[in-house]
C-alpha positions as CSV (number, residue, x, y, z in Angstrom):
1,M,205.0,57.7,87.4
2,Q,208.8,58.7,88.5
3,Y,210.0,59.7,92.0
4,G,213.3,61.3,91.3
5,D,215.0,58.3,89.1
6,V,212.9,55.7,90.7
7,H,210.5,54.7,88.3
8,L,207.1,53.8,90.5
9,G,205.2,52.6,87.9
10,R,202.4,53.5,85.2
11,A,199.1,55.9,86.8
12,L,195.9,55.2,84.7
13,R,194.0,57.7,87.1
14,I,194.3,60.3,89.8
15,A,194.5,57.2,92.2
16,D,197.1,56.1,91.1
17,V,199.0,59.0,91.6
18,L,197.1,59.2,94.9
19,E,199.5,55.8,95.9
20,F,202.3,56.5,94.3
21,L,203.1,59.4,96.0
22,R,202.1,57.2,99.7
23,R,204.4,54.1,98.8
24,A,207.1,57.0,97.7
25,G,207.1,58.3,101.6
26,L,205.2,61.1,100.8
27,D,201.9,62.6,102.0
28,P,199.7,62.9,98.8
29,D,197.9,66.1,100.6
30,A,200.6,68.1,100.8
31,V,201.8,67.4,96.8
32,Q,199.6,70.1,94.3
33,L,198.9,68.2,91.7
34,T,198.5,71.3,89.8
35,D,201.8,73.0,90.5
36,P,204.4,72.3,87.7
37,A,207.5,72.9,90.0
38,Q,206.6,69.9,91.7
39,V,204.3,67.5,88.9
40,D,206.1,67.5,85.6
41,W,203.1,66.4,84.0
42,R,203.6,63.7,80.2
43,D,200.9,62.8,78.0
44,G,198.0,64.0,79.9
45,G,197.5,65.6,83.2
46,P,195.5,66.4,86.5
47,E,192.7,66.5,84.8
48,R,193.2,64.4,81.0
49,W,194.0,60.9,80.6
50,G,195.1,59.1,78.0
51,T,193.5,56.2,76.9
């Protein structure tokens, strides 16, 4: 997962995404994971995770 130019780590499940958002100083409740203007999903998405 990346925030701006900073690599935060690899998210393997939605809980990882929420934790990375917290670490970046963002409020996970304020981020709409299904909004493409806020999140650029690659190789998956909020409903689909790679193996």
